[in-house]
Phi, psi and omega in degrees: 000119177299157176291160174309319181299313178298315178299324182286324176296322189287323181300313178301305185292321185270356180053054182243154166293135181305316181292328174294325179287319180300316178302306178304326180280357179075034184247014177302320178301324178298320179290324176289319177296322175298315189290325178286333175292314178289329184226067182298344180287344177266003188304308181303317180295318182292323177295317180297327181294317175288330174291325179292318177302314174301316184294326181276355183070016183061019184275335186250037183268347180301316183295323178296312180297323175301314181299314184296319183292319173301319184291314187291341177269002182085012180267185180254000000 
């Protein structure tokens, strides 16, 4: 796994979103692990979220992703 500095340079040079690069690098588990280390009280909710995603076959995630995108841009 490259250092954060190298990842930032790759994001800039390749004109990618940082999260996209992490996913391409196979580092999604690192992001989830870091979150759960910082917020252990949310472990059960995160597990339920992924179990539901598995059950749905990840097919109904577009509305969830759109909601997250709007929230990250300051929308409701």
